[in-house]
C-alpha positions in Angstrom: 0.0 0.0 0.0 2.9 2.3 0.9 4.6 1.4 -2.3 1.6 2.3 -4.3 1.3 5.8 -2.6 4.9 6.6 -3.0 4.9 5.5 -6.7 1.8 7.7 -7.2 3.4 10.7 -5.6 6.6 10.3 -7.7 4.4 10.4 -10.9 2.6 13.5 -9.7 5.8 15.4 -8.8 7.2 14.6 -12.1 4.3 15.8 -14.0 4.3 18.9 -11.9 8.0 19.6 -12.6 7.5 19.1 -16.4 4.3 21.5 -16.3 6.4 24.0 -14.1 9.4 23.9 -16.6 7.0 24.2 -19.5 5.3 27.4 -17.9 8.8 28.8 -17.2 9.8 28.4 -20.9 6.6 29.8 -22.3 6.6 32.9 -20.0 10.2 33.8 -20.9 10.4 36.9 -23.3 12.6 36.9 -26.1 15.2 39.6 -26.1 14.4 42.9 -28.4 16.5 43.0 -31.5 18.1 46.6 -31.6 16.9 48.3 -34.9 19.6 48.8 -37.5 20.5 52.2 -38.5 20.1 53.1 -42.2 23.2 55.0 -43.6 22.6 56.5 -46.9 25.6 56.6 -49.5 26.1 60.1 -50.9 28.2 61.5 -53.6 30.6 64.5 -52.5 33.1 66.8 -54.1 36.1 68.2 -52.4 36.2 72.3 -52.4 39.3 73.7 -54.1 38.8 77.5 -54.3 40.4 79.2 -57.4 40.0 82.2 -59.7 36.7 81.8 -61.5 35.8 84.0 -64.6 32.3 85.4 -64.6 30.3 84.6 -67.9 27.1 86.3 -68.2 24.6 84.6 -70.6 21.7 86.4 -72.3 19.3 85.4 -74.8 16.8 86.6 -77.5 15.2 85.9 -80.7 16.4 87.3 -84.0 14.5 90.1 -85.8 15.5 91.3 -89.3 17.1 94.7 -89.3 15.4 95.6 -92.4 11.8 94.4 -92.3 8.5 96.1 -93.4 4.9 95.3 -93.3 3.2 95.7 -96.4 -0.2 97.6 -96.5 -2.5 98.7 -99.3 -3.4 102.5 -99.8 -5.6 101.9 -102.4 -8.6 99.6 -103.8 -8.4 97.0 -106.5 -8.0 93.4 -107.3 -4.6 91.7 -107.0 -3.0 91.0 -110.3 -0.4 88.5 -111.4 3.2 89.4 -111.5 6.4 87.7 -112.8 6.8 86.2 -109.1 4.2 84.7 -107.0 3.0 86.7 -103.9 3.9 83.8 -101.7 5.9 83.4 -98.3 9.4 82.3 -99.3 9.5 84.1 -102.6 12.9 86.2 -103.1 12.7 89.6 -104.7 15.5 91.7 -105.9 15.3 95.4 -105.2 13.1 97.3 -107.4 11.1 94.0 -108.5 7.3 94.4 -108.3 5.9 92.8 -105.2 2.3 93.7 -105.5 0.4 94.8 -108.6 -3.2 96.1 -108.1 -5.4 96.6 -111.0 -5.4 100.5 -111.7 -7.4 100.5 -115.0 -10.3 102.7 -113.6 -8.1 105.0 -111.9 -5.7 105.4 -114.9 -8.5 106.3 -117.1 -9.4 109.1 -114.7 -5.9 110.5 -114.3 -5.8 110.8 -118.2 -9.2 112.7 -118.2 -7.6 115.1 -115.5 -4.5 115.6 -117.7 -6.7 116.3 -120.7 -8.7 119.0 -118.6 -5.3 120.6 -117.7 -4.3 120.6 -121.3 -7.5 122.1 -122.5 -7.2 124.7 -119.8 -3.6 125.8 -120.8 -4.6 125.8 -124.5 -7.5 128.2 -123.7 -5.4 130.8 -122.1 -2.6 130.9 -124.6 -4.1 133.7 -126.8 -4.5 135.9 -123.4 -0.8 135.1 -122.6 0.2 136.0 -126.2 -1.7 139.2 -125.8 -1.0 140.4 -122.3 2.2 138.7 -121.5 4.1 138.3 -124.8 7.6 137.9 -123.3 6.4 134.8 -121.4 4.5 133.3 -124.3 7.4 131.1 -125.6 7.8 129.3 -122.4 4.2 128.3 -122.1 4.1 127.3 -125.8 7.1 125.1 -125.2 5.4 123.6 -122.2 2.3 122.7 -124.4 4.3 121.4 -127.1 6.1 118.9 -124.7 2.8 118.0 -122.9 2.5 114.2 -123.2 -0.7 112.3 -121.8 1.2 109.1 -121.6 4.1 110.7 -119.3 4.3 112.0 -115.9 3.2 115.6 -116.1 6.1 118.2 -116.1 6.3 120.9 -113.7 4.6 124.2 -114.7 6.8 127.2 -115.9 8.0 129.5 -113.4 5.9 132.9 -113.3 8.2 136.0 -113.4 5.7 138.6 -112.1 2.6 138.9 -109.7 0.3 139.6 -112.6 1.5 136.5 -114.4 0.9 134.5 -111.1 -2.5 136.0 -110.5 -3.6 135.2 -114.0 -2.5 131.6 -114.2 -4.1 130.9 -110.7 -7.3 132.7 -111.6 -7.8 130.5 -114.5 -7.6 127.3 -112.2 -4.3 126.2 -113.8 -2.6 125.6 -110.5 -5.6 123.7 -109.0 -6.0 121.4 -111.9 -2.1 120.9 -112.1 -1.8 119.7 -108.5 -5.0 117.5 -108.7 -3.2 115.7 -111.6 0.1 115.5 -109.6 -1.8 114.0 -106.6 -3.5 111.4 -108.8 -0.1 110.5 -110.2 1.3 109.8 -106.7 -1.9 107.9 -105.9 -1.4 105.7 -109.1 1.9 104.8 -108.2 0.5 103.1 -104.9 -1.3 100.5 -107.2 2.4 99.0 -107.7 4.6 98.0 -104.5 8.2 97.5 -105.5 10.9 95.7 -103.4 12.8 98.6 -101.5 15.7 96.2 -101.2 16.7 92.6 -102.2 15.0 90.2 -99.7 12.3 87.5 -99.2 8.6 87.4 -98.4 8.0 85.9 -94.9 4.3 86.4 -94.9 1.6 86.5 -97.6 -2.0 87.4 -96.7 -3.7 87.8 -99.8 -4.0 85.4 -103.0 -4.3 86.3 -106.6 -7.7 87.7 -107.7 -8.5 89.0 -104.2 -10.2 92.3 -103.9 -7.7 94.6 -101.8 -9.1 97.4 -99.8 -7.2 100.5 -98.3 -5.5 99.9 -95.1 -5.5 95.9 -95.5 -2.1 94.3 -94.6 -0.9 92.2 -97.5 2.3 90.5 -95.9 5.7 91.1 -94.7 9.1 91.5 -96.4 12.6 91.2 -94.8 16.3 91.3 -95.8 17.5 88.0 -94.7 21.4 89.1 -94.4 21.4 91.2 -91.3 19.5 90.5 -88.0 19.1 92.2 -84.6 18.7 90.5 -81.2 17.4 92.4 -78.2 18.9 91.0 -74.9 18.3 92.0 -71.2 21.3 92.3 -68.7 21.2 93.2 -65.1 21.9 96.9 -64.7 24.8 96.2 -62.4 26.6 94.5 -65.7 25.7 97.3 -68.1 29.4 98.3 -68.4 29.8 94.9 -70.1 27.8 96.0 -73.2 29.2 99.1 -74.7 28.2 100.3 -78.2 30.7 98.8 -80.7 31.8 95.9 -78.5 32.1 92.5 -80.4 30.4 89.7 -78.7 29.8 85.8 -79.5 26.5 84.3 -80.1 25.6 80.7 -80.2 22.8 78.4 -80.7 21.1 76.3 -78.0 22.9 73.2 -79.0 26.5 75.2 -78.9 27.2 73.8 -82.3 27.2 77.0 -84.0 28.8 80.6 -83.2 28.4 83.8 -84.8 30.1 87.2 -84.3 28.0 90.0 -83.4 28.4 93.8 -82.3 26.3 95.9 -79.8 24.7 98.6 -81.7 22.3 100.2 -79.5 21.6 100.5 -75.5 18.5 101.5 -74.1 18.9 104.5 -71.7 16.2 103.3 -69.2 16.3 100.6 -66.8 13.3 98.2 -66.4 11.9 99.1 -63.1 10.2 95.6 -62.5 13.4 93.4 -63.5 16.2 96.0 -63.0 17.6 95.0 -66.3 18.6 97.0 -69.4 18.1 96.3 -73.0 20.9 96.2 -75.6 20.7 95.6 -79.3 23.0 93.2 -81.0 23.6 93.1 -84.8 24.7 89.9 -86.4 24.7 88.5 -89.8 25.1 84.8 -91.2 23.8 82.8 -94.1 22.3 80.2 -91.7 20.4 82.6 -89.6 16.7 82.8 -89.7 14.0 85.2 -88.6 13.0 84.5 -85.1 15.8 82.0 -84.4 16.6 81.8 -80.6 20.4 82.6 -79.8 22.4 83.1 -76.7 25.3 85.6 -76.1 28.2 85.2 -73.7 29.6 88.1 -72.0 32.8 88.0 -70.0 32.7 89.9 -66.6 35.5 90.2 -64.0 36.9 87.1 -62.3 36.4 86.2 -58.7 39.2 85.1 -56.5 38.9 82.2 -53.9 35.5 81.1 -55.2 33.9 77.8 -56.0 31.1 76.8 -58.5 28.3 74.5 -57.2 25.1 73.4 -58.9 22.1 75.8 -58.1 20.0 72.9 -56.9 22.4 72.3 -54.0 21.7 75.6 -52.3 19.4 75.4 -49.1 17.5 78.8 -48.7 19.7 80.3 -51.3 22.5 80.8 -48.9 23.6 77.3 -47.3 25.0 74.3 -48.4 25.3 70.7 -46.8 28.7 69.4 -46.1 30.0 65.9 -44.6 31.8 66.1 -41.4 32.8 62.8 -39.7 30.3 61.0 -41.7 27.4 63.4 -40.5 25.7 66.1 -42.5 25.9 69.7 -41.5 24.8 73.0 -42.9 27.1 75.8 -43.7 26.4 79.4 -44.8 28.1 80.6 -48.0 28.1 84.0 -50.0 26.4 83.5 -53.5 28.4 85.8 -55.7 26.9 85.1 -59.1 24.2 82.9 -60.5 24.1 81.4 -63.9 21.2 79.0 -65.3 22.6 75.9 -63.8 25.5 76.8 -61.3 26.1 79.5 -58.6 29.7 81.0 -57.8 30.0 81.1 -54.0 32.5 82.2 -51.5 33.0 81.1 -47.9 33.9 77.6 -48.4 37.2 76.4 -46.8 39.7 74.2 -49.0 39.3 70.6 -48.5 35.8 70.7 -47.4 33.4 67.6 -48.6 30.2 69.2 -50.1 27.3 67.3 -51.4 27.9 66.7 -55.2 24.0 65.6 -55.6 20.8 66.4 -53.6 20.0 63.8 -50.9 16.2 63.4 -50.3 15.2 63.9 -46.6 18.7 65.3 -45.9 19.0 67.1 -42.3 21.5 68.3 -40.0 23.0 65.3 -38.0 22.2 62.7 -40.6 24.4 59.7 -40.9 25.8 59.1 -44.3 28.7 57.3 -46.0 30.7 58.8 -48.8 30.5 56.9 -52.2 34.0 55.9 -53.2 34.4 54.4 -56.8 36.3 51.2 -57.1 39.4 51.8 -59.1 41.1 49.0 -61.1 44.4 48.1 -59.9 
């Protein structure tokens, strides 16, 4: 009996020990794993201050120096000429650009000339009788009178009596009416004032042209002007007569230009001053976009960095003992892509590329390129 009880107690103690051990194992907490710190790899460059030349770039579009807009001062139907009135057509100086039908007006002018001729013929007997010494010049004028040629200037009067007589017979009024009509007749034909090319055509053959209507645009493609704006503090860099270099956006072609005009007023909103540069070239076109480089003074002990690296326009991130820090710099000049700054010590490691989420005290690792041995 005792033996049985002893065996039972031993079994119970064993089971209890096993359960207690299991309880202790289950209740034991696993140690927390320490969080791994993320260290970003950054690109840097070492500051080496030096003498940096300041080059100012300005830009603008080319405009033909000799450029005219064609307008009609008379009415009529556009007629065909030796060359089509289309954009891209070239004309030599003196060639007909536009010819407007003038048949009706020409007939009216001939009628006015005939009226003047008849009026002069009617006063010839009175001139011969009252002013015999003046008769020969008026007779010669009538003999040379040609309805198909431009009217000649009236003979000069030598006395007030002769002048009053001629004026009283309406000769002067009729004469100037004819001269005015001859001037208007010439406006039915527009001739090229210089050799050039038609860049705009707004009318077609057979179109009814009205006074004041714009017909097109004509330019000389050999000489162009470009207007550029430069900060007023650098206006001394643009002097009339100074030669400058211009280039296209791709920097594949360059041209030589010269400053020909400078505006005497500073733009109050931008504090810039406008200068006009003249440039010539066979491969230049109206409206083409060009840039010009102007060399200013050089800055000593300066360093050039990318504009997107600046923080609040006056600070840069530097790496000190694998930690980011901000230093204050003095921006001297800004280009389109870079900024020339002062205030950095030689040997300082600055960020070469922006780092997202960068802040003071951020732990970083400098990227080191593996070089082949």
